[in-house]
N, C-alpha and C positions, 0 to 999 in steps of 0.2 A: 585690861582684857587682851591687848595686843601682845604683851609680855607673856601671858599665860598661853596664848596660841603658839608663840614662838617656842616655848618650852615643850609643848606637845609635839611640834614638828621636829625639834631636835631629838626627842626621845624616839620618835619613829625612825629617824635616820640612823641613830645609834643601833637600834634593833635590826634595821635593814642591813647595816654593815656587818653585824654579827652573823646574821642569816647568810649573807654572801660568803663570809669566811667558811661557814659550815658547808655551804653549797659547793665551794671549791674542793673541799675534802671529798665530797661525793662524786664530783665530776672528774677528778684527777685520774682515777684508774681507767677511765674510758677514753682518754685523750692522749696522743703521743706526747712525750715529755717536752720536746722543743716547742711545739705548738701551744701546749698548756702554759709554759713559762712565758712565751712571747705575747700571747693574746689574752689568755684567761687571767693570769696573775696580775697583768697590768691594767685590767679592767676594774671599775669600781662602781658601786651603786650611786646614782645621782639623786633620785627622788622617788616618792611613792604617792600616787593619787588614786584613791579608791583601791581597785584591784590591780592597777597598772604600775609596774615598776620600771623605771628607766635605768639602764646600765650604760655607763660611759666607756667607750673603747679608746685606746691610746692613739689610734690612727684609723684612717679610712680602710686600710687593708685589714686591720684588726676587727673593725666593725663588720666587714663582709664575712670574715672567718667566723665570728661569733654568730652571725645570722644563720650560718650553715648548721649550727648546733643549738638553735633556738629552742627546740623541743626538749633537749637534754637540760638546758639551763632552766627552762620553765619547770620541768619535773623536779629538779634539785631544789629550786627555791620553794616550790610547794611543799616538798618534804621537810624543808628547814623551817618554814613558817607555819605549817599545819593548816593551810587554807589555799584555795585556788587563786592563781594570779595570772595576769598577762604581762608579757615582757617586751619592751622596745629597746632598741640600741641606738646610740648616737656617738659622735666623736667628741671627746673631751677637748675643749679649746685650750691650747698651751698657755700657761701663765707667762706673760712677758717679764723678763728680769732686767734690772738696771745693769748696764755695762760697768766693768771695772771692779766688781766684787770678786774676791778670791774664789768663791764657789762657782761663779760664772766662768772664770778662767779655766778651772778644772773641767767643767762640763763641756767647754768647747774644744779643749785639747784632747780629752780622752778618745773621742771617736776617730781622731786622726791617726791613732795607732792601729786601728782595725780597718780591714778592707770592707768598708761599710756597704758597698754595693752587693756583696755576696755573703756577708756574715749576718747571722742572727745575733741579737744583742746578748751580752753576757749578763747573767743574773748576779747582781752585786752581793747576794748572800752565798753564792757558790764559790767560796774561797777555801784554802787549806785550813786556816784557823777555825772555820765553822764546820769542818768535817769531823765527825765523831769516829775515833779510831778504835777498833776492836780486833780480836783474832781473825775475824772473817774478812777484814779488808786491809790489814796492816801492810802486807806486801804491796798491794795495789797502790796504797797511799804513798809508801816510800818510793816506789818506782815512778809514780807521777811527779813527785817532788824533784827527783833526780833528772827526769826528762825536762822539766821546766827550768831547772838550774843550768842545764847544758844542752840547749835545744839543738837537735841534729847530730849530737856527738855521742850520746849514750841512749840505749833503749829506743832505737829508731828502725822500723816503726814500733810503736807501743800499742798492743792490742789488748783491750780490756773487755771482758765479757761476764755476764751474769744475768739473773732473772730481772724482771721489771721492778723498779722501785728500790734498788739496792745501793744506789749512789754513783752509777757510772757517769751520768750527766754532770753530777756535782764535781767529780774528779776531772772530767774533761774541761769544764769551764774554769776550775781552779787552776789548771795548767795554763789556760789562757790569761787569767788575771795575773798569775805569778810572772809569766813571761813579759807581759805589758809593763809590770813594775820593775823587773830586773833588767829587761832588754827593751827599752822603750822604742828603739829604732826598728825593731822587727814588726812586721805586719802579721796579724793573727786573724784567721778566718774560722769561725765556728759554724758548721753547717750540719744539717741532718740529711739522711738518705733521701727523704721526701723532698727536701729543698733542692738538693743537687739534681734530682731527677726533673723537678719543675724548671730549674734554670736551663738544663740541657734541652728539654722539649721546647721551651720558649726560644732558645737560640736557634734551633732547627727551623721552627715555624717562621721566625723573623729573618732567617738567613744571616745570623750573626755568630756562627760557630767559631770563627777566628777570634772575635771579641771575647767570647766565652772562655776559650782556651787561654787567651792572654791574661784575663783576670785571675783565673784559677792558678795559672802557672807562675804568677808573679808574687805569690804570697810566701811568707817565710815559715809560718806555722799553720798546719792544717789539722783542725780538730773535727773529726767526722763521726757524728752520732748515728746510731741505728744503721750500721752497714748492711744488716739483713734485709733492709728495704730494697736493695738492688737485686736480690735473688729473683730470677725470672725476667729481668729487664735487660735484654741482650745488648742493645745499642748503648744504653746508659752504662752498663758494666764495661763495655769496650772503652768508652770515653774515660770512665773512672780509672781503668787500668793504665792508660797512657798518661793521664794526669799524675797518678801515683808514681809511675816510673820516672817522669820528668822531675818531680819534686824530690824523690828519693835520691836520684843521681846528683842533684844539686845540694845534697845534705840538708834539705829542709826537714824540720821536725814534723812527723806524722803521728797522730794519736787517733786510734779508731775504737769504737765501742760497738758491741753487738749483744743480743740476748742469748747467743750460743757461741761455742768455740769455733775457730776456723774450720776444723775437721767436720763439724756438723752443719756448716753452711752449704747445704745441698739444695738444688743443683748449682754449684759454683765451680768454675774451672780450676784445675789444679794449679795453673800459673798464678792465680790470685791467692789461693790458699797458701802456696809455698812462699809468696812474698809476705803475707801476713805473719807467717811462722818464722820468717827470717830474723825478726826482732824479738822483743819480749812479749810473751802471751801470759796474761795473769787473769785469774777469775776472782769475782767477788761472791762470797757465799752469803746466805741469809745470816743476819746477826744473831748471836746468842742472847740469852736473857739479860745478862748484865749490860751488854752493848745496847740492847733495845731500851733498857731503862735510862741509860746515859743519853741516848738520842731524845727520849721524851723529856728528860730534865733540860736539855738544851733548847728544845722546842718551847717548853713552858717559860723559860727565861726570855726567849724572843717574843713571846706573847705577853710578857710582863704579868704572868699569872703565878700565884702560889698554889701548887698542887701537892697534896700529901703524898708521901712515898708509896703508901698502900694503893692509891689510885693509879699511880704510874706503873706499879708492879702488876696490878690487875689488867691494865691495858696491854702491857708487854706480854703477858701470858696469853691473852686472847688473840693478839695480832702477832704472828711469828715470822712471816716470810718477806714482808714488803715494807720498806721504810716509809714510802709515800703513804701507804695505808695506815701505818703506825702513827705518823704525825697527823694524818687526817682524822684518825680516831680521837686523838686528844682534842683537836679543834672542835670536833662534833660534840664531845662531852662538855667542853667549856661553853660552847655556844648554847647548847640545849639547857644546861643548868642556869645560865645567865638569862636566857629569854623566858624560860618557864618559871624562873625564881624558885628552883628546888635545890636542896642541899647537895653538895658535892661529896657523895659517899661511894664506897665500893659497890654497894647494892644498886645505887642509881647508875653508876658507870656500866655495870653488867647489864642492866635493863636497857639502857640507851644503845649499847653496842650489840645487843642480840641481833638487831636488824643489820647492823654494819658487818658482823661476822658472816651472816648469810650472804650479803652482797660480795664479800671476799671469796666465799666458796664459788659463787657464780662466775666471778672473773677468772678463777683458776680452772675452769672446765676445759677439757680436751676433746678433740673429735672422737677419740676412742670411747670416752665416757658417754658422749652423745649417742654414738652407735649402739652401745649396750642398752641405753634407755629406750631408744626407738625400737630396737629388736624385742625388748621385753613387752612394750606396750602394743606394738603392731604384730607381735607374734611371728617374727621371722628370725632366721639365723644370722648372727653377727657376721660370720664369714661370707654369707651370701650378699651382704651389703657391699662387700669389697670385691665381689666377683663380677663376671661379665654376664651373669644370668639376666634375662629380660622379661620374666613373667610380670604381668601387669601390677599385681599387689607388691611384688618385690621392688619394682622400679619406683612405685609411689613411696615406699618406705625408705629407699635409698635417697630419693630426692628430698624427702623430709629431713633425713639425717644431715644431708649436705646443707640444707637451708638453716637448720638449727646450729650447725657447726660454724657457719658464717656469722650468724646473729649473736651467738652466746660465747664464742671463744675469741681469743686474741690472735688466732692463727691466720697466716696469709692464705690466699687462695691456693698457692702451690703446696703448702703444708697440708691443707685440707684435702687437696687432690691426691696427694701421696697416701694419706690415710684411707682413701677409698680406692686402693688398688692402682695408684699411679695415674689417675685421670688428670687432664689438663684444666687450667683455670676457666676456659670457655665452657667446659662441661658443668663446672660448679655454678657458674653464672646462669647458665640455661636452667639448671635445676631450681635455683633460687627464684628465678623469674616465674617458672611454672607454678611453684608452690604459692607465691604471692598472688598470682592470678586465681588459683583454686580457692585460696582463703577469702578472696573478695566475692567469689561467685557461689561458694558452697559453705553454708553455715556449719555443717557437720565437720568439714575439714578444718575450718577456722577454730571451732571449739576444741577439737582434738589437739591441734598444734598449740593453742593457747594454754591448754592444760599441761602439755609436755613442757612448755617454757616455764610455767609456774613450778612444776615439780622439780625441774632441773635447777632452777634458781634457789629453791628452798631446800635442796638436798634430799628430797623424797625419793629421787631416782638415782 
């Protein structure tokens, strides 16, 4: 009897692990890449009791971060399992290892090569051998390898840009891995724009600015992800500028990534743009069909799954612009067919991904698209939404469009403000707060906006 119970528990945990993999695919598009890799990918399901699922975080910091996104995690798990659940988070206790084993020696030596106090961990999968090369990224890959082979001597700074999910973070971390292997005495720091800002704000608050500068200006290789996060943060940009200059003048390797080219990083001072453009600037384009299929083949191998070519081709045709979404789509199909015990066919894949493709359209929304939808439903002119006109109905429509732009697009407050005639971020925040208040107090307003959200997500508007 006990053996039978143990088998049932094991089956439940296996199903939960598969559901968690599927949930990660659903969560990835809504979380910035460094945070997703550091906190979500390192988490794992621990147990399920009734409707309650326990998720283990790699550290206390990771647990706190996951708690902030608990509703998103809950929604993703419910979609993966097809039933309501509750989610709790705890810290995974590290397994104590016996000293003296080769694996232990490697594990203790590797962090010494990285400025651990300011660096995010490097994902072990993000290496050059694991990067799928195609016409869309061949130049970026070759340049990254050259920079890693001769840090500080060629292509410095190296500025990499492209849309979300195209491999920028992979290449950045691959540079870090390669330098740690080829030049083990060099210190490498991989940070995101969000992390740099947090470090700087904390240093100001704790009166540790000199310690902050000493840490950042003592590194040999600076891998900076999501530089666009600094747009609009004046004091942080100033500190970044001086850190950049100091490292550059000491011939330290600097690799930067952004979702847009230096010319399009507005509003950003010309002095920063000119420094970015003083090195090599390379873009990564969306992968072509053949490259997308190759990426899926690589992902299937890593998942130890045999997937017919027709299925991979089907997914590659449906998901065209985002590698993260592409890999997530494969994980979704594999998890669903395994959990629901249905055959893996082209028809099944198309049916499963019909919802996934809708979600993709939703994440690609822009403020302009939101403005057109709001103007159509609330019967106002699109140009008036961007104007200074203050009629009551028009202000309500404008605030609604601002709120939806913040909720449904990946754009920063500054980008949204620019789309509405150059308004500042405080105006956008005020509009969002007002609409939230109205939705809580006025059922009619709530119904209208919920319908707009639904229609925008499903592509009806």
